[in-house]
N, CA and C atoms of all chains as a GROMACS GRO file, in nm:
protein
  618
    1GLY      N    1   0.081  -0.103  -0.002
    1GLY     CA    2   0.007   0.002  -0.003
    1GLY      C    3   0.077   0.139  -0.001
    2THR      N    4   0.034   0.233   0.023
    2THR     CA    5   0.098   0.371   0.017
    2THR      C    6   0.222   0.355   0.124
    3VAL      N    7   0.204   0.330   0.240
    3VAL     CA    8   0.267   0.341   0.343
    3VAL      C    9   0.427   0.254   0.314
    4ALA      N   10   0.382   0.151   0.248
    4ALA     CA   11   0.493   0.038   0.188
    4ALA      C   12   0.564   0.107   0.115
    5ARG      N   13   0.486   0.169   0.011
    5ARG     CA   14   0.574   0.234  -0.105
    5ARG      C   15   0.659   0.375  -0.073
    6MET      N   16   0.606   0.432   0.020
    6MET     CA   17   0.661   0.544   0.061
    6MET      C   18   0.766   0.507   0.174
    7GLY      N   19   0.790   0.405   0.252
    7GLY     CA   20   0.880   0.357   0.317
    7GLY      C   21   0.998   0.277   0.287
    8SER      N   22   0.981   0.254   0.141
    8SER     CA   23   1.116   0.213   0.078
    8SER      C   24   1.225   0.264   0.106
    9LEU      N   25   1.343   0.184   0.086
    9LEU     CA   26   1.484   0.246   0.126
    9LEU      C   27   1.521   0.358   0.038
   10GLN      N   28   1.500   0.323  -0.101
   10GLN     CA   29   1.532   0.424  -0.207
   10GLN      C   30   1.453   0.557  -0.165
   11VAL      N   31   1.340   0.565  -0.108
   11VAL     CA   32   1.259   0.683  -0.094
   11VAL      C   33   1.312   0.738   0.033
   12GLU      N   34   1.353   0.671   0.145
   12GLU     CA   35   1.414   0.731   0.262
   12GLU      C   36   1.577   0.789   0.222
   13GLU      N   37   1.615   0.740   0.138
   13GLU     CA   38   1.746   0.794   0.115
   13GLU      C   39   1.742   0.919   0.023
   14THR      N   40   1.638   0.932  -0.074
   14THR     CA   41   1.599   1.054  -0.156
   14THR      C   42   1.574   1.148  -0.051
   15LEU      N   43   1.488   1.116   0.019
   15LEU     CA   44   1.423   1.242   0.130
   15LEU      C   45   1.549   1.284   0.223
   16LYS      N   46   1.617   1.200   0.234
   16LYS     CA   47   1.740   1.239   0.334
   16LYS      C   48   1.837   1.333   0.257
   17ARG      N   49   1.856   1.288   0.148
   17ARG     CA   50   1.936   1.364   0.053
   17ARG      C   51   1.872   1.530   0.032
   18ILE      N   52   1.756   1.524  -0.001
   18ILE     CA   53   1.679   1.631  -0.024
   18ILE      C   54   1.712   1.709   0.110
   19GLN      N   55   1.697   1.674   0.222
   19GLN     CA   56   1.678   1.721   0.341
   19GLN      C   57   1.812   1.789   0.386
   20GLN      N   58   1.914   1.721   0.325
   20GLN     CA   59   2.072   1.766   0.349
   20GLN      C   60   2.123   1.888   0.259
   21GLN      N   61   2.051   1.895   0.152
   21GLN     CA   62   2.057   1.980   0.046
   21GLN      C   63   2.101   2.149   0.116
   22LYS      N   64   2.179   2.184   0.077
   22LYS     CA   65   2.224   2.331   0.094
   22LYS      C   66   2.101   2.434   0.088
   23GLY      N   67   2.049   2.487   0.183
   23GLY     CA   68   1.955   2.587   0.200
   23GLY      C   69   1.810   2.538   0.212
   24VAL      N   70   1.796   2.395   0.214
   24VAL     CA   71   1.656   2.334   0.220
   24VAL      C   72   1.626   2.349   0.377
   25GLU      N   73   1.517   2.407   0.410
   25GLU     CA   74   1.458   2.400   0.527
   25GLU      C   75   1.368   2.285   0.580
   26GLY      N   76   1.314   2.189   0.469
   26GLY     CA   77   1.239   2.132   0.517
   26GLY      C   78   1.137   2.078   0.387
   27TYR      N   79   1.062   1.968   0.396
   27TYR     CA   80   0.960   1.943   0.295
   27TYR      C   81   0.836   1.889   0.360
   28ILE      N   82   0.740   1.888   0.248
   28ILE     CA   83   0.620   1.808   0.274
   28ILE      C   84   0.561   1.732   0.176
   29ILE      N   85   0.534   1.628   0.210
   29ILE     CA   86   0.480   1.539   0.110
   29ILE      C   87   0.316   1.536   0.151
   30SER      N   88   0.236   1.541   0.049
   30SER     CA   89   0.082   1.499   0.062
   30SER      C   90   0.061   1.445  -0.064
   31ASP      N   91  -0.095   1.427  -0.057
   31ASP     CA   92  -0.158   1.357  -0.163
   31ASP      C   93  -0.198   1.442  -0.261
   32GLU      N   94  -0.265   1.435  -0.351
   32GLU     CA   95  -0.313   1.559  -0.438
   32GLU      C   96  -0.425   1.624  -0.381
   33GLN      N   97  -0.477   1.582  -0.270
   33GLN     CA   98  -0.601   1.664  -0.240
   33GLN      C   99  -0.506   1.749  -0.101
   34GLY      N  100  -0.386   1.739  -0.074
   34GLY     CA  101  -0.320   1.816   0.010
   34GLY      C  102  -0.331   1.771   0.153
   35THR      N  103  -0.366   1.645   0.183
   35THR     CA  104  -0.356   1.560   0.323
   35THR      C  105  -0.219   1.526   0.336
   36VAL      N  106  -0.168   1.597   0.442
   36VAL     CA  107  -0.018   1.551   0.447
   36VAL      C  108   0.002   1.427   0.490
   37LEU      N  109   0.107   1.361   0.413
   37LEU     CA  110   0.140   1.252   0.463
   37LEU      C  111   0.262   1.227   0.555
   38ARG      N  112   0.356   1.332   0.521
   38ARG     CA  113   0.484   1.328   0.592
   38ARG      C  114   0.556   1.487   0.590
   39THR      N  115   0.609   1.500   0.706
   39THR     CA  116   0.682   1.634   0.657
   39THR      C  117   0.777   1.665   0.769
   40THR      N  118   0.896   1.716   0.756
   40THR     CA  119   0.991   1.763   0.870
   40THR      C  120   0.965   1.864   0.936
   41PHE      N  121   0.831   1.954   0.913
   41PHE     CA  122   0.790   2.079   0.966
   41PHE      C  123   0.706   2.029   1.079
   42VAL      N  124   0.762   1.989   1.206
   42VAL     CA  125   0.695   1.926   1.316
   42VAL      C  126   0.666   2.002   1.442
   43ASP      N  127   0.730   2.106   1.451
   43ASP     CA  128   0.710   2.210   1.537
   43ASP      C  129   0.592   2.268   1.540
   44GLU      N  130   0.522   2.303   1.662
   44GLU     CA  131   0.396   2.381   1.687
   44GLU      C  132   0.405   2.513   1.584
   45THR      N  133   0.500   2.585   1.593
   45THR     CA  134   0.524   2.722   1.534
   45THR      C  135   0.505   2.701   1.379
   46GLU      N  136   0.539   2.581   1.338
   46GLU     CA  137   0.522   2.531   1.191
   46GLU      C  138   0.406   2.493   1.122
   47LYS      N  139   0.304   2.457   1.217
   47LYS     CA  140   0.167   2.402   1.166
   47LYS      C  141   0.093   2.490   1.098
   48ASP      N  142   0.088   2.602   1.122
   48ASP     CA  143   0.001   2.716   1.049
   48ASP      C  144   0.078   2.689   0.878
   49MET      N  145   0.196   2.707   0.857
   49MET     CA  146   0.264   2.728   0.756
   49MET      C  147   0.235   2.580   0.674
   50VAL      N  148   0.254   2.478   0.737
   50VAL     CA  149   0.231   2.325   0.685
   50VAL      C  150   0.083   2.327   0.645
   51ALA      N  151  -0.006   2.364   0.721
   51ALA     CA  152  -0.148   2.375   0.654
   51ALA      C  153  -0.181   2.470   0.553
   52LYS      N  154  -0.110   2.564   0.528
   52LYS     CA  155  -0.142   2.659   0.415
   52LYS      C  156  -0.062   2.609   0.320
   53LEU      N  157   0.050   2.549   0.305
   53LEU     CA  158   0.124   2.502   0.183
   53LEU      C  159   0.063   2.384   0.139
   54SER      N  160   0.027   2.293   0.218
   54SER     CA  161  -0.020   2.159   0.184
   54SER      C  162  -0.179   2.176   0.120
   55GLN      N  163  -0.230   2.275   0.186
   55GLN     CA  164  -0.364   2.331   0.098
   55GLN      C  165  -0.346   2.402  -0.019
   56ASP      N  166  -0.254   2.499  -0.043
   56ASP     CA  167  -0.251   2.590  -0.165
   56ASP      C  168  -0.135   2.515  -0.286
   57LEU      N  169  -0.051   2.489  -0.240
   57LEU     CA  170   0.056   2.427  -0.335
   57LEU      C  171   0.021   2.303  -0.440
   58PRO      N  172  -0.065   2.212  -0.374
   58PRO     CA  173  -0.091   2.109  -0.478
   58PRO      C  174  -0.206   2.164  -0.587
   59ALA      N  175  -0.292   2.255  -0.555
   59ALA     CA  176  -0.388   2.317  -0.630
   59ALA      C  177  -0.299   2.400  -0.769
   60LEU      N  178  -0.201   2.451  -0.703
   60LEU     CA  179  -0.116   2.536  -0.806
   60LEU      C  180  -0.066   2.442  -0.877
   61ALA      N  181   0.005   2.334  -0.840
   61ALA     CA  182   0.070   2.244  -0.940
   61ALA      C  183  -0.002   2.162  -1.008
   62THR      N  184  -0.132   2.147  -0.948
   62THR     CA  185  -0.244   2.061  -1.084
   62THR      C  186  -0.260   2.165  -1.186
   63ARG      N  187  -0.307   2.291  -1.133
   63ARG     CA  188  -0.353   2.394  -1.242
   63ARG      C  189  -0.210   2.417  -1.351
   64ALA      N  190  -0.126   2.418  -1.299
   64ALA     CA  191   0.029   2.437  -1.380
   64ALA      C  192   0.003   2.310  -1.470
   65SER      N  193   0.007   2.202  -1.426
   65SER     CA  194   0.015   2.072  -1.523
   65SER      C  195  -0.093   2.066  -1.622
   66SER      N  196  -0.228   2.094  -1.588
   66SER     CA  197  -0.339   2.105  -1.665
   66SER      C  198  -0.311   2.200  -1.793
   67ALA      N  199  -0.248   2.316  -1.734
   67ALA     CA  200  -0.202   2.409  -1.839
   67ALA      C  201  -0.110   2.378  -1.948
   68VAL      N  202  -0.013   2.322  -1.897
   68VAL     CA  203   0.113   2.258  -1.974
   68VAL      C  204   0.053   2.174  -2.087
   69ARG      N  205  -0.036   2.061  -2.027
   69ARG     CA  206  -0.097   1.957  -2.142
   69ARG      C  207  -0.182   2.035  -2.203
   70ASP      N  208  -0.277   2.143  -2.185
   70ASP     CA  209  -0.360   2.197  -2.272
   70ASP      C  210  -0.290   2.281  -2.384
   71LEU      N  211  -0.172   2.351  -2.341
   71LEU     CA  212  -0.084   2.434  -2.447
   71LEU      C  213  -0.022   2.300  -2.527
   72ASP      N  214   0.008   2.181  -2.505
   72ASP     CA  215   0.079   2.074  -2.589
   72ASP      C  216   0.059   1.941  -2.514
   73PRO      N  217  -0.046   1.873  -2.574
   73PRO     CA  218  -0.069   1.731  -2.501
   73PRO      C  219   0.081   1.637  -2.500
   74THR      N  220   0.164   1.645  -2.566
   74THR     CA  221   0.287   1.574  -2.577
   74THR      C  222   0.374   1.633  -2.464
   75ASN      N  223   0.335   1.741  -2.398
   75ASN     CA  224   0.443   1.768  -2.288
   75ASN      C  225   0.410   1.736  -2.135
   76VAL      N  226   0.495   1.748  -2.061
   76VAL     CA  227   0.444   1.692  -1.923
   76VAL      C  228   0.522   1.776  -1.814
   77MET      N  229   0.412   1.830  -1.739
   77MET     CA  230   0.496   1.906  -1.621
   77MET      C  231   0.595   1.824  -1.511
   78ARG      N  232   0.707   1.898  -1.491
   78ARG     CA  233   0.780   1.840  -1.415
   78ARG      C  234   0.785   1.890  -1.259
   79PHE      N  235   0.839   2.002  -1.273
   79PHE     CA  236   0.816   2.058  -1.151
   79PHE      C  237   0.777   2.238  -1.165
   80VAL      N  238   0.727   2.291  -1.055
   80VAL     CA  239   0.712   2.421  -1.028
   80VAL      C  240   0.799   2.480  -0.936
   81ARG      N  241   0.849   2.604  -0.964
   81ARG     CA  242   0.923   2.655  -0.847
   81ARG      C  243   0.870   2.791  -0.839
   82VAL      N  244   0.828   2.826  -0.722
   82VAL     CA  245   0.800   2.972  -0.663
   82VAL      C  246   0.882   3.026  -0.601
   83GLN      N  247   0.977   3.111  -0.644
   83GLN     CA  248   1.081   3.219  -0.574
   83GLN      C  249   1.012   3.330  -0.536
   84THR      N  250   1.064   3.351  -0.394
   84THR     CA  251   0.989   3.470  -0.337
   84THR      C  252   1.117   3.544  -0.294
   85ARG      N  253   1.091   3.641  -0.242
   85ARG     CA  254   1.199   3.751  -0.171
   85ARG      C  255   1.299   3.652  -0.054
   86LYS      N  256   1.204   3.587   0.009
   86LYS     CA  257   1.264   3.515   0.137
   86LYS      C  258   1.275   3.359   0.092
   87LYS      N  259   1.213   3.313   0.030
   87LYS     CA  260   1.217   3.150   0.007
   87LYS      C  261   1.195   3.125  -0.132
   88GLU      N  262   1.235   2.986  -0.132
   88GLU     CA  263   1.208   2.902  -0.285
   88GLU      C  264   1.105   2.792  -0.274
   89LEU      N  265   1.029   2.775  -0.310
   89LEU     CA  266   0.922   2.654  -0.305
   89LEU      C  267   0.925   2.557  -0.421
   90MET      N  268   0.936   2.444  -0.403
   90MET     CA  269   0.959   2.366  -0.507
   90MET      C  270   0.860   2.279  -0.502
   91ILE      N  271   0.776   2.233  -0.599
   91ILE     CA  272   0.651   2.157  -0.596
   91ILE      C  273   0.648   2.037  -0.737
   92ALA      N  274   0.661   1.923  -0.693
   92ALA     CA  275   0.673   1.839  -0.769
   92ALA      C  276   0.551   1.739  -0.741
   93LYS      N  277   0.473   1.707  -0.852
   93LYS     CA  278   0.375   1.621  -0.856
   93LYS      C  279   0.382   1.477  -0.912
   94ASP      N  280   0.362   1.369  -0.855
   94ASP     CA  281   0.404   1.230  -0.938
   94ASP      C  282   0.330   1.130  -0.855
   95SER      N  283   0.254   1.028  -0.937
   95SER     CA  284   0.203   0.932  -0.870
   95SER      C  285   0.129   0.921  -0.751
   96GLY      N  286   0.030   1.050  -0.764
   96GLY     CA  287  -0.056   1.076  -0.655
   96GLY      C  288  -0.017   1.128  -0.549
   97PHE      N  289   0.131   1.154  -0.538
   97PHE     CA  290   0.192   1.233  -0.444
   97PHE      C  291   0.241   1.379  -0.470
   98VAL      N  292   0.235   1.480  -0.378
   98VAL     CA  293   0.295   1.600  -0.431
   98VAL      C  294   0.384   1.621  -0.328
   99MET      N  295   0.512   1.642  -0.391
   99MET     CA  296   0.626   1.691  -0.283
   99MET      C  297   0.656   1.830  -0.291
  100MET      N  298   0.654   1.900  -0.194
  100MET     CA  299   0.670   2.024  -0.147
  100MET      C  300   0.826   2.048  -0.078
  101VAL      N  301   0.914   2.120  -0.135
  101VAL     CA  302   1.030   2.132  -0.075
  101VAL      C  303   1.059   2.298  -0.051
  102VAL      N  304   1.090   2.348   0.090
  102VAL     CA  305   1.106   2.487   0.115
  102VAL      C  306   1.246   2.512   0.145
  103GLN      N  307   1.304   2.621   0.053
  103GLN     CA  308   1.436   2.650   0.062
  103GLN      C  309   1.454   2.809   0.104
  104GLY      N  310   1.544   2.833   0.165
  104GLY     CA  311   1.592   2.972   0.193
  104GLY      C  312   1.617   3.038   0.044
  105ALA      N  313   1.577   3.141   0.027
  105ALA     CA  314   1.583   3.215  -0.055
  105ALA      C  315   1.738   3.213  -0.164
  106VAL      N  316   1.724   3.172  -0.293
  106VAL     CA  317   1.876   3.126  -0.356
  106VAL      C  318   1.892   3.260  -0.446
  107GLY      N  319   2.013   3.274  -0.485
  107GLY     CA  320   2.058   3.378  -0.556
  107GLY      C  321   2.030   3.381  -0.684
  108GLN      N  322   2.000   3.490  -0.775
  108GLN     CA  323   1.987   3.478  -0.899
  108GLN      C  324   2.045   3.387  -1.019
  109GLU      N  325   1.982   3.344  -1.057
  109GLU     CA  326   2.069   3.246  -1.166
  109GLU      C  327   2.119   3.301  -1.286
  110GLU      N  328   1.156   5.111  -2.129
  110GLU     CA  329   1.214   5.013  -2.037
  110GLU      C  330   1.161   4.858  -2.065
  111ILE      N  331   1.056   4.840  -2.089
  111ILE     CA  332   0.995   4.723  -2.129
  111ILE      C  333   1.103   4.671  -2.280
  112GLU      N  334   1.106   4.769  -2.376
  112GLU     CA  335   1.183   4.736  -2.495
  112GLU      C  336   1.312   4.694  -2.456
  113GLU      N  337   1.373   4.752  -2.375
  113GLU     CA  338   1.514   4.703  -2.342
  113GLU      C  339   1.519   4.576  -2.298
  114THR      N  340   1.432   4.546  -2.194
  114THR     CA  341   1.433   4.418  -2.131
  114THR      C  342   1.427   4.287  -2.236
  115VAL      N  343   1.289   4.324  -2.321
  115VAL     CA  344   1.272   4.216  -2.431
  115VAL      C  345   1.389   4.244  -2.529
  116LYS      N  346   1.450   4.342  -2.558
  116LYS     CA  347   1.558   4.295  -2.668
  116LYS      C  348   1.677   4.242  -2.581
  117LYS      N  349   1.710   4.244  -2.462
  117LYS     CA  350   1.796   4.168  -2.386
  117LYS      C  351   1.768   4.023  -2.394
  118LEU      N  352   1.626   3.987  -2.340
  118LEU     CA  353   1.599   3.848  -2.330
  118LEU      C  354   1.598   3.768  -2.451
  119THR      N  355   1.536   3.833  -2.562
  119THR     CA  356   1.533   3.749  -2.688
  119THR      C  357   1.663   3.733  -2.738
  120SER      N  358   1.768   3.791  -2.712
  120SER     CA  359   1.902   3.756  -2.759
  120SER      C  360   1.977   3.647  -2.705
  121VAL      N  361   1.903   3.598  -2.539
  121VAL     CA  362   1.949   3.515  -2.478
  121VAL      C  363   1.932   3.357  -2.541
  122LYS      N  364   2.030   3.272  -2.557
  122LYS     CA  365   2.046   3.150  -2.598
  122LYS      C  366   1.952   3.070  -2.537
  123GLY      N  367   1.850   3.007  -2.634
  123GLY     CA  368   1.723   2.901  -2.556
  123GLY      C  369   1.602   2.963  -2.556
  124VAL      N  370   1.609   3.118  -2.557
  124VAL     CA  371   1.489   3.186  -2.536
  124VAL      C  372   1.388   3.154  -2.677
  125LYS      N  373   1.295   3.077  -2.649
  125LYS     CA  374   1.234   3.030  -2.777
  125LYS      C  375   1.087   3.135  -2.793
  126GLY      N  376   1.034   3.218  -2.684
  126GLY     CA  377   0.968   3.309  -2.697
  126GLY      C  378   0.918   3.414  -2.580
  127LEU      N  379   0.864   3.497  -2.607
  127LEU     CA  380   0.893   3.590  -2.485
  127LEU      C  381   0.726   3.675  -2.509
  128PHE      N  382   0.669   3.692  -2.379
  128PHE     CA  383   0.564   3.795  -2.375
  128PHE      C  384   0.550   3.868  -2.260
  129VAL      N  385   0.493   3.992  -2.273
  129VAL     CA  386   0.471   4.054  -2.182
  129VAL      C  387   0.312   4.095  -2.130
  130ILE      N  388   0.259   4.067  -2.032
  130ILE     CA  389   0.115   4.118  -1.996
  130ILE      C  390   0.096   4.193  -1.882
  131ASN      N  391  -0.022   4.300  -1.917
  131ASN     CA  392  -0.065   4.370  -1.841
  131ASN      C  393  -0.129   4.323  -1.714
  132MET      N  394  -0.143   4.434  -1.600
  132MET     CA  395  -0.224   4.360  -1.515
  132MET      C  396  -0.340   4.274  -1.507
  133ASP      N  397  -0.408   4.321  -1.643
  133ASP     CA  398  -0.527   4.255  -1.674
  133ASP      C  399  -0.497   4.120  -1.703
  134GLY      N  400  -0.379   4.096  -1.738
  134GLY     CA  401  -0.341   3.956  -1.814
  134GLY      C  402  -0.345   3.984  -1.981
  135ILE      N  403  -0.362   4.105  -2.036
  135ILE     CA  404  -0.353   4.121  -2.180
  135ILE      C  405  -0.196   4.121  -2.232
  136PRO      N  406  -0.181   4.041  -2.309
  136PRO     CA  407  -0.049   4.066  -2.359
  136PRO      C  408  -0.040   4.200  -2.443
  137ILE      N  409   0.084   4.260  -2.397
  137ILE     CA  410   0.112   4.386  -2.481
  137ILE      C  411   0.235   4.386  -2.548
  138ARG      N  412   0.297   4.274  -2.552
  138ARG     CA  413   0.436   4.280  -2.626
  138ARG      C  414   0.472   4.121  -2.656
  139TYR      N  415   0.494   4.074  -2.784
  139TYR     CA  416   0.500   3.934  -2.769
  139TYR      C  417   0.607   3.912  -2.891
  140THR      N  418   0.652   3.794  -2.875
  140THR     CA  419   0.759   3.778  -3.012
  140THR      C  420   0.713   3.649  -3.086
  141PHE      N  421   0.615   3.583  -3.072
  141PHE     CA  422   0.536   3.473  -3.159
  141PHE      C  423   0.400   3.490  -3.171
  142GLU      N  424   0.331   3.378  -3.240
  142GLU     CA  425   0.196   3.413  -3.275
  142GLU      C  426   0.094   3.453  -3.186
  143ALA      N  427   0.006   3.547  -3.222
  143ALA     CA  428  -0.090   3.617  -3.144
  143ALA      C  429  -0.167   3.543  -3.107
  144ASP      N  430  -0.259   3.409  -3.157
  144ASP     CA  431  -0.308   3.313  -3.089
  144ASP      C  432  -0.274   3.200  -2.992
  145LEU      N  433  -0.142   3.196  -3.024
  145LEU     CA  434  -0.079   3.096  -2.910
  145LEU      C  435  -0.026   3.204  -2.808
  146VAL      N  436  -0.009   3.321  -2.804
  146VAL     CA  437   0.045   3.420  -2.692
  146VAL      C  438  -0.073   3.429  -2.614
  147THR      N  439  -0.210   3.462  -2.680
  147THR     CA  440  -0.319   3.455  -2.619
  147THR      C  441  -0.348   3.321  -2.487
  148HIS      N  442  -0.325   3.233  -2.531
  148HIS     CA  443  -0.340   3.098  -2.462
  148HIS      C  444  -0.250   3.091  -2.352
  149TYR      N  445  -0.104   3.132  -2.373
  149TYR     CA  446   0.005   3.149  -2.259
  149TYR      C  447  -0.051   3.254  -2.173
  150ALA      N  448  -0.071   3.371  -2.232
  150ALA     CA  449  -0.105   3.482  -2.156
  150ALA      C  450  -0.193   3.462  -2.036
  151ALA      N  451  -0.308   3.386  -2.075
  151ALA     CA  452  -0.417   3.341  -1.994
  151ALA      C  453  -0.380   3.269  -1.863
  152ILE      N  454  -0.293   3.157  -1.900
  152ILE     CA  455  -0.220   3.067  -1.831
  152ILE      C  456  -0.141   3.150  -1.726
  153ALA      N  457  -0.050   3.225  -1.761
  153ALA     CA  458   0.046   3.308  -1.702
  153ALA      C  459  -0.016   3.391  -1.573
  154HIS      N  460  -0.114   3.467  -1.673
  154HIS     CA  461  -0.181   3.566  -1.562
  154HIS      C  462  -0.262   3.490  -1.422
  155GLN      N  463  -0.317   3.366  -1.472
  155GLN     CA  464  -0.409   3.298  -1.356
  155GLN      C  465  -0.300   3.234  -1.272
  156LEU      N  466  -0.197   3.190  -1.313
  156LEU     CA  467  -0.094   3.125  -1.232
  156LEU      C  468  -0.053   3.223  -1.131
  157VAL      N  469   0.016   3.340  -1.184
  157VAL     CA  470   0.086   3.440  -1.134
  157VAL      C  471   0.010   3.504  -0.996
  158MET      N  472  -0.101   3.532  -1.043
  158MET     CA  473  -0.213   3.572  -0.935
  158MET      C  474  -0.240   3.457  -0.820
  159GLN      N  475  -0.251   3.341  -0.879
  159GLN     CA  476  -0.265   3.243  -0.768
  159GLN      C  477  -0.135   3.210  -0.669
  160ALA      N  478  -0.045   3.208  -0.720
  160ALA     CA  479   0.109   3.198  -0.678
  160ALA      C  480   0.124   3.327  -0.579
  161ARG      N  481   0.102   3.435  -0.628
  161ARG     CA  482   0.116   3.519  -0.563
  161ARG      C  483   0.032   3.533  -0.420
  162SER      N  484  -0.086   3.517  -0.430
  162SER     CA  485  -0.169   3.515  -0.322
  162SER      C  486  -0.138   3.417  -0.231
  163ILE      N  487  -0.083   3.317  -0.271
  163ILE     CA  488  -0.022   3.197  -0.205
  163ILE      C  489   0.096   3.272  -0.101
  164VAL      N  490   0.190   3.335  -0.160
  164VAL     CA  491   0.293   3.382  -0.096
  164VAL      C  492   0.261   3.483   0.005
  165ARG      N  493   0.161   3.564  -0.034
  165ARG     CA  494   0.125   3.683   0.057
  165ARG      C  495   0.054   3.629   0.170
  166GLU      N  496  -0.036   3.522   0.158
  166GLU     CA  497  -0.124   3.470   0.266
  166GLU      C  498  -0.021   3.416   0.378
  167LEU      N  499   0.107   3.337   0.305
  167LEU     CA  500   0.193   3.284   0.400
  167LEU      C  501   0.271   3.365   0.489
  168ASP      N  502   0.298   3.478   0.445
  168ASP     CA  503   0.386   3.580   0.485
  168ASP      C  504   0.336   3.717   0.403
  169ASN      N  505   0.282   3.812   0.476
  169ASN     CA  506   0.249   3.924   0.421
  169ASN      C  507   0.371   4.028   0.388
  170THR      N  508   0.490   3.995   0.448
  170THR     CA  509   0.583   4.099   0.432
  170THR      C  510   0.686   4.039   0.325
  171ASP      N  511   0.634   3.901   0.254
  171ASP     CA  512   0.710   3.855   0.147
  171ASP      C  513   0.637   3.879   0.013
  172ASP      N  514   0.704   3.874  -0.094
  172ASP     CA  515   0.623   3.862  -0.209
  172ASP      C  516   0.678   3.763  -0.311
  173LEU      N  517   0.610   3.767  -0.425
  173LEU     CA  518   0.658   3.674  -0.537
  173LEU      C  519   0.745   3.731  -0.639
  174VAL      N  520   0.869   3.667  -0.647
  174VAL     CA  521   0.966   3.712  -0.750
  174VAL      C  522   0.968   3.653  -0.894
  175THR      N  523   0.950   3.510  -0.881
  175THR     CA  524   0.943   3.462  -1.021
  175THR      C  525   0.862   3.299  -0.991
  176LEU      N  526   0.777   3.282  -1.086
  176LEU     CA  527   0.712   3.150  -1.106
  176LEU      C  528   0.786   3.078  -1.212
  177ARG      N  529   0.840   2.952  -1.200
  177ARG     CA  530   0.902   2.895  -1.292
  177ARG      C  531   0.817   2.746  -1.313
  178LEU      N  532   0.767   2.720  -1.447
  178LEU     CA  533   0.705   2.612  -1.471
  178LEU      C  534   0.809   2.516  -1.571
  179ARG      N  535   0.855   2.400  -1.503
  179ARG     CA  536   0.962   2.343  -1.584
  179ARG      C  537   0.883   2.196  -1.616
  180SER      N  538   0.864   2.191  -1.738
  180SER     CA  539   0.810   2.078  -1.810
  180SER      C  540   0.926   2.000  -1.916
  181LYS      N  541   0.867   1.904  -1.962
  181LYS     CA  542   0.966   1.855  -2.026
  181LYS      C  543   1.023   1.899  -2.160
  182ASN      N  544   0.933   1.991  -2.230
  182ASN     CA  545   1.019   2.060  -2.347
  182ASN      C  546   1.040   2.189  -2.311
  183HIS      N  547   1.023   2.268  -2.221
  183HIS     CA  548   1.071   2.397  -2.198
  183HIS      C  549   1.066   2.433  -2.048
  184GLU      N  550   1.097   2.526  -1.998
  184GLU     CA  551   1.057   2.614  -1.890
  184GLU      C  552   0.990   2.752  -1.912
  185LEU      N  553   0.877   2.789  -1.864
  185LEU     CA  554   0.822   2.905  -1.848
  185LEU      C  555   0.834   2.987  -1.754
  186ILE      N  556   0.885   3.090  -1.747
  186ILE     CA  557   0.963   3.184  -1.658
  186ILE      C  558   0.870   3.296  -1.636
  187ILE      N  559   0.783   3.313  -1.530
  187ILE     CA  560   0.677   3.401  -1.508
  187ILE      C  561   0.743   3.527  -1.414
  188ALA      N  562   0.770   3.633  -1.463
  188ALA     CA  563   0.836   3.740  -1.331
  188ALA      C  564   0.755   3.870  -1.340
  189PRO      N  565   0.675   3.858  -1.236
  189PRO     CA  566   0.597   3.988  -1.243
  189PRO      C  567   0.684   4.115  -1.194
  190GLU      N  568   0.649   4.244  -1.248
  190GLU     CA  569   0.691   4.342  -1.211
  190GLU      C  570   0.568   4.432  -1.156
  191LYS      N  571   0.598   4.545  -1.123
  191LYS     CA  572   0.484   4.633  -1.068
  191LYS      C  573   0.374   4.633  -1.146
  192GLU      N  574   0.377   4.687  -1.279
  192GLU     CA  575   0.280   4.704  -1.357
  192GLU      C  576   0.256   4.616  -1.471
  193TYR      N  577   0.343   4.530  -1.503
  193TYR     CA  578   0.344   4.411  -1.596
  193TYR      C  579   0.405   4.266  -1.559
  194THR      N  580   0.376   4.213  -1.620
  194THR     CA  581   0.456   4.039  -1.606
  194THR      C  582   0.519   4.007  -1.722
  195MET      N  583   0.655   3.953  -1.695
  195MET     CA  584   0.754   3.936  -1.826
  195MET      C  585   0.729   3.790  -1.819
  196CYS      N  586   0.718   3.709  -1.923
  196CYS     CA  587   0.707   3.567  -1.938
  196CYS      C  588   0.828   3.515  -2.056
  197VAL      N  589   0.886   3.441  -2.002
  197VAL     CA  590   0.989   3.372  -2.115
  197VAL      C  591   0.968   3.245  -2.128
  198ILE      N  592   0.965   3.183  -2.281
  198ILE     CA  593   0.960   3.033  -2.281
  198ILE      C  594   1.111   2.998  -2.300
  199HIS      N  595   1.181   2.900  -2.218
  199HIS     CA  596   1.302   2.882  -2.248
  199HIS      C  597   1.322   2.746  -2.262
  200VAL      N  598   1.425   2.715  -2.370
  200VAL     CA  599   1.430   2.560  -2.378
  200VAL      C  600   1.581   2.548  -2.382
  201PRO      N  601   1.617   2.477  -2.249
  201PRO     CA  602   1.765   2.487  -2.213
  201PRO      C  603   1.839   2.367  -2.333
  202ASP      N  604   1.968   2.368  -2.311
  202ASP     CA  605   2.032   2.260  -2.406
  202ASP      C  606   1.985   2.111  -2.358
  203VAL      N  607   2.009   2.098  -2.241
  203VAL     CA  608   1.952   1.950  -2.203
  203VAL      C  609   1.805   1.930  -2.186
  204SER      N  610   1.760   1.812  -2.239
  204SER     CA  611   1.606   1.779  -2.213
  204SER      C  612   1.613   1.732  -2.085
  205TYR      N  613   1.488   1.771  -2.036
  205TYR     CA  614   1.467   1.735  -1.907
  205TYR      C  615   1.346   1.602  -1.922
  206ASP      N  616   1.434   1.503  -1.902
  206ASP     CA  617   1.338   1.371  -1.892
  206ASP      C  618   1.311   1.289  -1.779
   0.00000   0.00000   0.00000
């Protein structure tokens, strides 16, 4: 089931690698409806942020991927990056999961 | 000012197309076919508004700088300014499979 898939060693290692990336503050994994399955933001002070992000970001990613397919049915959405003055939010949807990574602001590329 | 930015960006390697939309989402400057731009503009406008509201709701001292949609064939980079939004369709050398 879902838990077994999520708990595979490969997934664990990938998640650990993501968390260790420079600038990464944490991640949230949800289903497409925004139900949080797993997150590194477990502090009481972070609850509000997790609720908002898991509610809003999957919808943004869904809209973006529909738009991309609409424009070109052969194209596929990979990920969405929301860059703000203070942070970077990276959203990737795959196999019914939504992965949201929160990073501190990165320099201009 | 827009013209300078447009000129600079269209000369960047990998820039497949570029368009500028005003605050209502109307394309005011573009480098490819009008009917395709209309489609892109509607999408960019919707998404930038949605993204911006998410950011402001999360932290009202923060603001959206760029929204990037990375897909298999290209990257759509949406950069809101005060009175317009600059959008670039960028195709890097490497295909993102």
